[in-house]
VEXVO-593632 format. One line per 4 residues: number of its first residue (from 1); for each residue x negated, y negated, z negated of C-alpha. Coordinates in nm, 3 decimals. Layout:
NUM	X/Y/Z ~ ...
***
This chain:
1	-18.514/-13.364/9.514 ~ -18.316/-13.037/9.528 ~ -18.328/-12.886/9.878 ~ -18.064/-12.617/9.944
5	-18.205/-12.281/10.050 ~ -18.064/-12.147/10.375 ~ -18.002/-11.785/10.461 ~ -18.076/-11.605/10.788
9	-17.781/-11.772/10.965 ~ -17.891/-12.116/10.840 ~ -17.604/-12.153/10.595 ~ -17.656/-12.233/10.228
13	-17.666/-11.919/10.014 ~ -17.373/-11.920/9.772 ~ -17.156/-11.672/9.584 ~ -16.918/-11.664/9.882
17	-17.184/-11.530/10.121 ~ -17.421/-11.351/9.883 ~ -17.480/-10.984/9.961 ~ -17.599/-10.904/9.607
21	-17.943/-10.793/9.727 ~ -18.080/-10.869/9.381 ~ -17.856/-10.589/9.253 ~ -18.107/-10.343/9.401
25	-18.390/-10.469/9.179 ~ -18.497/-10.284/8.868 ~ -18.353/-10.475/8.574 ~ -18.500/-10.436/8.228
29	-18.262/-10.493/7.939 ~ -18.467/-10.708/7.703 ~ -18.194/-10.865/7.491 ~ -17.856/-10.756/7.361
33	-17.590/-10.903/7.587 ~ -17.344/-10.619/7.538 ~ -17.419/-10.413/7.850 ~ -17.188/-10.108/7.826
37	-17.372/-9.779/7.758 ~ -17.252/-9.621/8.085 ~ -17.459/-9.877/8.277 ~ -17.783/-9.823/8.083
41	-18.066/-9.589/8.187 ~ -18.381/-9.509/7.992 ~ -18.703/-9.533/8.194 ~ -19.002/-9.299/8.155
45	-19.154/-9.531/7.892 ~ -18.836/-9.537/7.682 ~ -18.724/-9.883/7.790 ~ -18.366/-9.965/7.874
49	-18.285/-10.060/8.232 ~ -17.969/-10.111/8.429 ~ -17.856/-9.782/8.578 ~ -17.895/-9.765/8.954
53	-17.696/-9.509/9.148 ~ -17.828/-9.281/9.423 ~ -17.765/-9.554/9.682 ~ -18.007/-9.786/9.497
57	-17.744/-10.036/9.383 ~ -17.676/-10.130/9.022 ~ -17.397/-9.919/8.874 ~ -17.216/-10.235/8.759
61	-17.182/-10.373/9.113 ~ -16.840/-10.352/9.278 ~ -16.933/-10.229/9.628 ~ -16.631/-10.391/9.795
65	-16.659/-10.743/9.652 ~ -17.033/-10.751/9.570 ~ -16.931/-10.891/9.230 ~ -17.064/-10.778/8.894
69	-16.808/-10.576/8.698 ~ -16.976/-10.667/8.367 ~ -17.049/-11.031/8.446 ~ -16.984/-11.158/8.094
73	-17.215/-10.886/7.954 ~ -17.480/-10.880/8.228 ~ -17.847/-10.863/8.125 ~ -18.049/-11.176/8.056
77	-18.258/-11.125/8.372 ~ -17.943/-11.125/8.585 ~ -17.833/-11.449/8.419 ~ -18.167/-11.612/8.503
81	-18.192/-11.493/8.865 ~ -18.059/-11.787/9.066 ~ -17.870/-11.758/9.393 ~ -18.050/-11.931/9.678
85	-18.396/-11.954/9.519 ~ -18.705/-11.840/9.706 ~ -18.698/-11.513/9.509 ~ -18.337/-11.460/9.618
89	-18.419/-11.526/9.984 ~ -18.719/-11.289/9.965 ~ -18.491/-11.008/9.844 ~ -18.226/-11.083/10.107
93	-18.483/-11.057/10.388 ~ -18.566/-10.700/10.279 ~ -18.208/-10.575/10.315 ~ -18.030/-10.791/10.571
***
């Protein structure tokens, strides 16, 4: 049985009401999905991560729409992170 996850206002979390809180997480680039170079940072161990700007958000996030500007080329981890899961709700609680 698939139970929908509710957000803080008791509505189901969906793309239309997502605040992209997961776009503040550190994202390792572990496979080649075509992430443009301008969105890649190198961490202190030499690993590739998504570049986060001074405000803490991913550099590929459109701040007005909360949509990914490189959606078709987003990292594997972003593809696997599901809207409305417990992990998603945990991140939302930190920022909302």
